[in-house]
KEKE-3310 file (N, C-alpha, C; in steps of 0.2 Angstrom, whole numbers, plus 5000, padded with zeros to 4 digits):
npx = (5041:5029:5012:4999:4988:4979:4970:4968:4967:4962:4974:4981:4974:4968:4955:4947:4952:4950:4959:4959:4955:4965:4979:4997:5012:5029:5034:5026:5015:5010:4998:4990:4979:4985:4985:4978:4983:4996:5008:5005:5004:5017:5024:5018:5024:5037:5037:5034:5045:5056:5052:5047:5035:5031:5030:5018:5009:5010:5003:4990:4972:4965:4952:4946:4938:4943:4956:4973:4977:4984:4985:4996:5000:5012:5023:5020:5009:5012:5010:5011:5006:4999:4995:4988:4998:5010:5021:5018:5028:5043:5048:5061:5064:5055)
npy = (4982:4977:4976:4977:4981:4994:5001:5003:5013:5018:5014:5006:4991:4990:4997:5000:4994:4985:4979:4977:4966:4957:4952:4953:4943:4939:4933:4932:4924:4929:4926:4925:4925:4931:4948:4953:4962:4960:4965:4979:4980:4976:4988:4997:4994:4996:5010:5015:5011:5018:5031:5036:5043:5044:5031:5026:5036:5035:5024:5026:5022:5018:5027:5029:5035:5038:5046:5042:5033:5026:5016:5010:5000:4998:4991:4994:5002:5012:5022:5023:5034:5037:5050:5064:5063:5060:5052:5052:5047:5038:5021:5013:5000:4991)
npz = (5059:5047:5051:5047:5033:5032:5023:5006:4992:4976:4969:4956:4953:4965:4970:4981:4994:5009:5021:5035:5043:5041:5048:5047:5047:5052:5040:5025:5013:4997:4985:4969:4955:4938:4936:4947:4957:4963:4959:4960:4974:4978:4972:4981:4993:4990:4987:4999:5007:5001:5000:4988:4980:4967:4962:4965:4961:4948:4946:4948:4949:4934:4927:4939:4954:4966:4975:4976:4990:5005:5020:5031:5044:5057:5068:5086:5084:5075:5060:5042:5031:5015:5006:4996:4987:4994:5006:5024:5032:5029:5028:5029:5032:5027)
capx = (5038:5022:5008:4992:4987:4972:4966:4972:4962:4964:4980:4980:4968:4966:4951:4945:4954:4950:4962:4960:4954:4970:4985:5003:5017:5036:5034:5019:5015:5004:4997:4983:4979:4988:4980:4975:4986:5002:5013:5003:5006:5025:5025:5016:5029:5043:5036:5034:5052:5061:5049:5046:5028:5029:5028:5010:5005:5010:4999:4983:4967:4962:4945:4944:4936:4947:4963:4977:4978:4986:4987:5000:5001:5018:5024:5019:5004:5015:5007:5013:5000:5001:4989:4990:5004:5016:5020:5020:5035:5046:5049:5066:5065:5050)
capy = (4977:4979:4972:4977:4986:4996:5003:5005:5016:5022:5013:5001:4987:4991:5003:5002:4988:4986:4973:4978:4960:4952:4954:4950:4940:4941:4931:4931:4922:4932:4923:4926:4924:4937:4954:4954:4967:4958:4970:4985:4979:4977:4995:5001:4993:4999:5017:5017:5010:5022:5037:5038:5043:5043:5024:5026:5041:5033:5018:5028:5018:5021:5029:5028:5041:5039:5049:5037:5033:5020:5017:5004:5000:4995:4989:4999:5006:5018:5021:5027:5036:5040:5054:5070:5061:5060:5048:5056:5045:5032:5015:5009:4993:4988)
capz = (5055:5045:5054:5044:5028:5034:5017:4999:4988:4970:4967:4952:4954:4972:4970:4988:4997:5016:5024:5042:5046:5040:5051:5044:5052:5050:5033:5022:5006:4994:4978:4966:4947:4935:4935:4953:4961:4967:4957:4963:4981:4978:4971:4987:4998:4987:4987:5006:5009:4997:4999:4981:4979:4960:4960:4966:4957:4941:4946:4949:4946:4928:4927:4946:4957:4972:4975:4979:4997:5008:5027:5033:5051:5059:5076:5091:5081:5070:5053:5036:5027:5008:5003:4993:4983:4998:5012:5030:5035:5025:5032:5025:5034:5024)
cpx = (5031:5017:5001:4992:4979:4967:4970:4966:4965:4971:4980:4974:4965:4961:4949:4946:4954:4953:4963:4959:4960:4977:4991:5008:5024:5037:5027:5020:5008:5004:4990:4985:4983:4982:4976:4977:4992:5007:5012:5005:5013:5027:5023:5021:5035:5043:5037:5042:5057:5058:5049:5039:5026:5028:5021:5006:5005:5005:4991:4978:4964:4954:4942:4942:4940:4954:4967:4979:4980:4987:4990:5001:5007:5018:5023:5014:5006:5012:5011:5007:5002:4994:4992:4997:5011:5015:5022:5026:5037:5048:5054:5067:5060:5053)
cpy = (4979:4974:4971:4982:4988:4997:5005:5007:5019:5020:5006:4997:4987:4997:5005:4996:4989:4979:4973:4971:4955:4955:4950:4948:4942:4939:4929:4928:4925:4929:4925:4925:4931:4942:4955:4959:4966:4963:4977:4985:4980:4984:4999:5000:4996:5007:5019:5017:5015:5029:5040:5038:5042:5036:5023:5030:5039:5026:5020:5024:5021:5022:5029:5035:5043:5041:5043:5038:5026:5021:5010:5005:4996:4994:4995:5004:5012:5016:5025:5028:5039:5043:5061:5069:5062:5055:5053:5053:5039:5027:5011:5002:4988:4985)
cpz = (5053:5048:5051:5039:5030:5028:5012:4995:4982:4967:4963:4952:4961:4973:4977:4992:5005:5019:5031:5046:5045:5042:5047:5049:5049:5042:5031:5015:5003:4987:4976:4958:4945:4935:4941:4958:4965:4965:4960:4971:4982:4977:4977:4992:4996:4988:4994:5009:5007:4997:4992:4979:4972:4958:4961:4962:4950:4940:4948:4945:4939:4928:4934:4949:4963:4971:4978:4986:5000:5015:5029:5040:5053:5066:5080:5088:5077:5063:5048:5032:5020:5006:5001:4990:4987:5004:5018:5033:5031:5030:5028:5026:5031:5017)
residu = (UNK:UNK:UNK:UNK:UNK:UNK:UNK:UNK:UNK:UNK:UNK:UNK:UNK:UNK:UNK:UNK:UNK:UNK:UNK:UNK:UNK:UNK:UNK:UNK:UNK:UNK:UNK:UNK:UNK:UNK:UNK:UNK:UNK:UNK:UNK:UNK:UNK:UNK:UNK:UNK:UNK:UNK:UNK:UNK:UNK:UNK:UNK:UNK:UNK:UNK:UNK:UNK:UNK:UNK:UNK:UNK:UNK:UNK:UNK:UNK:UNK:UNK:UNK:UNK:UNK:UNK:UNK:UNK:UNK:UNK:UNK:UNK:UNK:UNK:UNK:UNK:UNK:UNK:UNK:UNK:UNK:UNK:UNK:UNK:UNK:UNK:UNK:UNK:UNK:UNK:UNK:UNK:UNK:UNK)
# end
């Protein structure tokens, strides 16, 4: 189970998002105005679950200085890390 999104950098509107302070539960409701990054977040989850890094590479922040990177923490402290255009481990249960 996904417990926390540590950091998301250089992906879509999420230039440098630090979400360590916000834990996740079994069910979560994410809402915001249009153009705030909800679809980017969905692409992040889809990319991790299917191990398709192109879903994030194609969403690199326009004119951004950060290389696309994401750190997701799962149960038992396991982490999936996206960097250098690849995931270290896929999480199909996501």
